[in-house]
VOBA-1610 file (N, C-alpha, C; in pm, whole numbers, padded with zeros to 5 digits, always signed):
BEGIN
Met-03268+06926-18575Met-03222+06977-18447Met-03163+06860-18368Thr-03043+06879-18315Thr-02978+06774-18237Thr-03033+06771-18094Asp-03001+06664-18023Asp-03042+06655-17883Asp-02981+06769-17801Phe-02856+06804-17834Phe-02789+06911-17760Phe-02863+07044-17778Glu-02901+07073-17902Glu-02972+07199-17930Glu-03110+07200-17864Ala-03172+07083-17854Ala-03305+07074-17794Ala-03299+07076-17642Gly-03179+07070-17585Gly-03165+07069-17440Gly-03182+06931-17379Asn-03180+06826-17463Asn-03199+06689-17414Asn-03069+06613-17402Tyr-02957+06672-17436Tyr-02829+06603-17432Tyr-02786+06577-17289Thr-02753+06453-17261Thr-02706+06419-17127Thr-02558+06387-17127Gly-02500+06362-17245Gly-02357+06339-17254Gly-02314+06209-17191Pro-02184+06182-17194Pro-02134+06055-17142Pro-02127+06049-16990Val-02141+06161-16922Val-02125+06162-16777Val-02259+06175-16706Lys-02342+06267-16750Lys-02468+06294-16681Lys-02573+06188-16715Pro-02637+06128-16615Pro-02742+06030-16642Pro-02865+06096-16706Pro-02949+06017-16772Pro-03071+06071-16831Pro-03165+06130-16725Lys-03257+06214-16768Lys-03349+06281-16676Lys-03432+06182-16595Glu-03473+06070-16657Glu-03555+05971-16586Glu-03479+05912-16468Glu-03351+05882-16490Glu-03270+05826-16382Glu-03247+05929-16272Met-03228+06054-16309Met-03211+06159-16209Met-03338+06175-16127Glu-03453+06163-16191Glu-03580+06175-16119Glu-03598+06058-16022Lys-03563+05936-16064Lys-03569+05820-15975Lys-03475+05840-15856Trp-03354+05889-15886Trp-03258+05909-15778Trp-03309+06013-15678Tyr-03372+06119-15726Tyr-03423+06223-15636Tyr-03523+06163-15537His-03611+06076-15584His-03710+06016-15494His-03644+05918-15396Arg-03539+05849-15439Arg-03463+05765-15345Arg-03393+05853-15241Phe-03344+05968-15287Phe-03278+06063-15197Phe-03376+06111-15089Lys-03500+06140-15128Lys-03601+06182-15029Lys-03627+06071-14928Asp-03639+05947-14976Asp-03661+05833-14886Asp-03542+05814-14792Phe-03423+05838-14843Phe-03301+05826-14764Phe-03296+05934-14656Cys-03335+06056-14691Cys-03325+06170-14598Cys-03435+06173-14492Asn-03547+06109-14518Asn-03660+06116-14425Asn-03623+06068-14284Pro-03570+05944-14266Pro-03535+05904-14128Pro-03420+05985-14071Ile-03333+06035-14155Ile-03222+06117-14108Ile-03276+06247-14049Gln-03371+06309-14117Gln-03433+06432-14068Gln-03513+06405-13940Gln-03587+06294-13937Gln-03669+06261-13819Gln-03584+06245-13694Arg-03462+06191-13710Arg-03377+06162-13593Arg-03273+06270-13566Gly-03276+06379-13643Gly-03189+06492-13615Gly-03045+06476-13659Phe-03020+06393-13760Phe-02885+06376-13812Phe-02866+06462-13937Gly-02747+06457-13994Gly-02717+06528-14117Gly-02671+06431-14223Ile-02633+06484-14339Ile-02581+06401-14447Ile-02442+06453-14484Val-02357+06363-14531Val-02221+06401-14569Val-02188+06335-14702Ala-02118+06410-14787Ala-02078+06362-14919Ala-01940+06416-14952His-01884+06367-15059His-01755+06415-15109His-01774+06556-15165Pro-01674+06643-15154Pro-01688+06780-15206Pro-01723+06789-15354Asp-01687+06687-15433Asp-01722+06688-15576Asp-01872+06680-15599Glu-01947+06634-15500Glu-02092+06614-15513Glu-02171+06733-15458Lys-02105+06840-15422Lys-02169+06952-15354Lys-02287+07010-15434Gly-02270+07031-15563Gly-02376+07088-15645Gly-02501+07003-15647Leu-02485+06872-15670Leu-02599+06781-15676Leu-02674+06776-15543Ile-02601+06767-15434Ile-02664+06756-15303Ile-02737+06885-15267Lys-02673+06999-15286Lys-02737+07127-15254Lys-02862+07150-15339Asp-02853+07119-15469Asp-02970+07134-15557Asp-03084+07043-15513Ser-03050+06919-15476Ser-03153+06823-15433Ser-03218+06868-15302Leu-03139+06922-15210Leu-03196+06970-15084Leu-03287+07091-15106Glu-03247+07181-15196Glu-03331+07297-15228Glu-03462+07252-15292Arg-03453+07155-15381Arg-03575+07102-15444Arg-03665+07038-15340Met-03604+06968-15245Met-03682+06901-15140Met-03755+07003-15053Gln-03695+07118-15028Gln-03761+07221-14948Gln-03887+07273-15016Glu-03890+07270-15147Glu-04005+07319-15222Glu-04102+07208-15259Asp-04067+07084-15229Asp-04148+06968-15265Asp-04264+06952-15166Glu-04385+06948-15218Glu-04502+06934-15131Glu-04513+06795-15069Thr-04446+06696-15129Thr-04453+06560-15074Thr-04349+06536-14965Trp-04260+06630-14942Trp-04161+06618-14835Trp-04233+06645-14703Pro-04236+06549-14610Pro-04319+06561-14490Pro-04269+06660-14384His-04149+06716-14402His-04092+06802-14298His-04096+06950-14335Gly-04183+06988-14427Gly-04194+07128-14466Gly-04066+07176-14533Arg-04012+07286-14483Arg-03890+07341-14542Arg-03764+07297-14467Glu-03779+07211-14368Glu-03663+07162-14293Glu-03602+07042-14363Val-03473+07048-14388Val-03398+06939-14450Val-03275+06910-14366Pro-03218+06790-14378Pro-03098+06760-14300Pro-02982+06852-14341Pro-02899+06894-14247Pro-02783+06974-14284Pro-02685+06890-14366Ala-02622+06952-14465Ala-02528+06880-14552Ala-02385+06925-14522Phe-02295+06828-14519Phe-02154+06852-14496Phe-02076+06782-14607Phe-01957+06832-14636Phe-01876+06778-14745Phe-01733+06759-14698Thr-01683+06637-14718Thr-01547+06604-14677Thr-01489+06500-14772Pro-01359+06508-14800Pro-01298+06405-14884Pro-01285+06269-14815Arg-01318+06261-14685Arg-01315+06132-14615Arg-01423+06038-14667Val-01529+06094-14726Val-01636+06012-14782Val-01600+05980-14926Gln-01619+05855-14964Gln-01588+05811-15099Gln-01674+05887-15200Ala-01612+05932-15310Ala-01687+06001-15415Ala-01795+05907-15469Gly-01913+05960-15492Gly-02023+05879-15543Gly-02111+05820-15435Gln-02085+05852-15310Gln-02167+05801-15201Gln-02218+05914-15113Leu-02333+05893-15057Leu-02393+05987-14962Leu-02418+05909-14834Met-02370+05963-14722Met-02380+05891-14595Met-02446+05979-14490Pro-02513+05919-14392Pro-02562+05997-14278Pro-02446+06033-14186Cys-02462+06140-14111Cys-02358+06177-14014Cys-02423+06243-13893Asp-02352+06238-13783Asp-02392+06308-13662Asp-02328+06446-13669His-02408+06550-13689His-02349+06682-13710His-02289+06742-13584Asp-02314+06685-13468Asp-02250+06734-13346Asp-02105+06684-13335Thr-02086+06555-13365Thr-01952+06495-13354Thr-01882+06484-13489Met-01955+06506-13600Met-01906+06491-13737Met-01860+06348-13765Lys-01923+06253-13701Lys-01892+06113-13723Lys-01982+06060-13834Val-01922+05993-13932Val-01998+05932-14041Val-02064+05805-13988Leu-02193+05791-14016Leu-02272+05677-13966Leu-02321+05591-14081Thr-02378+05477-14048Thr-02450+05396-14146Thr-02599+05415-14120Met-02681+05379-14217Met-02825+05392-14197Met-02874+05298-14087Ser-02808+05185-14069Ser-02850+05096-13961Ser-02828+05162-13825Ala-02726+05245-13813Ala-02704+05318-13687Ala-02808+05427-13669Val-02852+05488-13778Val-02953+05593-13771Val-03089+05537-13736Thr-03127+05427-13802Thr-03260+05371-13783Thr-03267+05269-13670Gly-03152+05215-13630Gly-03151+05112-13527Gly-03198+04978-13578Ala-03198+04959-13710Ala-03245+04834-13771Ala-03126+04751-13817Gln-03135+04621-13800Gln-03029+04531-13845Gln-03080+04432-13949Lys-03204+04447-13993Lys-03261+04356-14092Lys-03324+04437-14205Gly-03344+04373-14317Gly-03411+04437-14430Gly-03337+04559-14479Phe-03410+04666-14510Phe-03349+04786-14563Phe-03260+04855-14460Gly-03274+04821-14334Gly-03193+04884-14232Gly-03045+04850-14241Arg-03012+04747-14320Arg-02873+04703-14329Arg-02790+04789-14423Phe-02851+04871-14509Phe-02769+04943-14606Phe-02694+05057-14539Ala-02578+05088-14593Ala-02489+05186-14529Ala-02520+05327-14572Gly-02534+05350-14700Gly-02557+05485-14751Gly-02625+05479-14886Leu-02630+05590-14955Leu-02697+05601-15084Leu-02593+05628-15191Tyr-02596+05549-15298Tyr-02508+05576-15411Tyr-02565+05691-15491Leu-02477+05774-15545Leu-02518+05884-15630Leu-02525+05835-15774Pro-02605+05900-15857Pro-02613+05856-15997Pro-02478+05874-16064Gly-02443+05782-16152Gly-02313+05788-16219Gly-02326+05768-16368Ser-02213+05767-16435Ser-02213+05755-16580Ser-02257+05616-16625Ala-02247+05516-16537Ala-02287+05381-16573Ala-02436+05359-16547Gly-02509+05462-16517Gly-02652+05449-16490Gly-02680+05460-16342Leu-02802+05437-16306Leu-02843+05450-16167Leu-02806+05324-16092His-02729+05341-15987His-02685+05226-15907His-02799+05181-15816Asn-02788+05058-15771Asn-02884+05006-15675Asn-02852+05067-15539Pro-02938+05154-15486Pro-02903+05222-15362Pro-02910+05132-15240Trp-02975+05015-15254Trp-02995+04931-15137Trp-02894+04817-15131Ser-02795+04815-15220Ser-02701+04704-15221Ser-02612+04709-15097Leu-02575+04594-15051Leu-02489+04582-14934Leu-02345+04569-14983Arg-02258+04653-14930Arg-02119+04647-14972Arg-02053+04520-14923Gly-01979+04455-15013Gly-01900+04339-14974Gly-01978+04210-14958Gln-02106+04210-14990Gln-02184+04087-14978Gln-02230+04043-15117Pro-02217+03914-15148Pro-02259+03869-15281Pro-02411+03876-15296Lys-02452+03895-15421Lys-02596+03897-15448Lys-02651+03756-15434Pro-02771+03740-15376Pro-02827+03606-15363Pro-02860+03550-15500Gln-02827+03422-15520Gln-02853+03355-15646Gln-02993+03293-15640Ile-03078+03333-15730Ile-03215+03280-15734Ile-03217+03162-15829Glu-03267+03051-15780Glu-03272+02929-15860Glu-03417+02895-15893Thr-03433+02834-16008Thr-03567+02786-16046Thr-03596+02658-15969Asp-03720+02618-15969Asp-03758+02493-15904Asp-03685+02375-15967Glu-03667+02381-16099Glu-03598+02273-16169Glu-03453+02261-16124Gln-03385+02373-16104Gln-03246+02370-16058Gln-03237+02315-15917Gln-03331+02352-15831Gln-03330+02301-15695Gln-03361+02152-15692Tyr-03449+02106-15781Tyr-03484+01964-15790Tyr-03364+01880-15829Lys-03285+01933-15925Lys-03167+01860-15972Lys-03062+01845-15862Lys-03054+01945-15772Lys-02959+01938-15661Lys-02995+01826-15564Asn-03125+01815-15539Asn-03171+01718-15439Asn-03188+01587-15506
//
């Protein structure tokens, strides 16, 4: 029996089930402050199925702290495909998470959440346009000094 026949086939586009499960929990963490502060989420129209399914699952999830209330979802081509961003549903303005949480340090600096892609699960906390910090061993630092 092949993986496809067994229902385990993920193909070249869909990430494996483990990565989708990790992404769902990141999605819950992402939506929690958005729901607390009364904002919504916005994504590209191509992502509509994934976002709606995830929100429905969240409504039935016992670990979701807001019961059956979830942030309203909006879809516009103004948002880059593969990204999920917070938005003010009154003005329809796309926001960053730092604007939602009021934080300028640590996790508050990230803009939005990357959606799972064919290259695997992206780092949702990466900062756009900033280089990754280079970690050096003690020996490398000693040689510099």
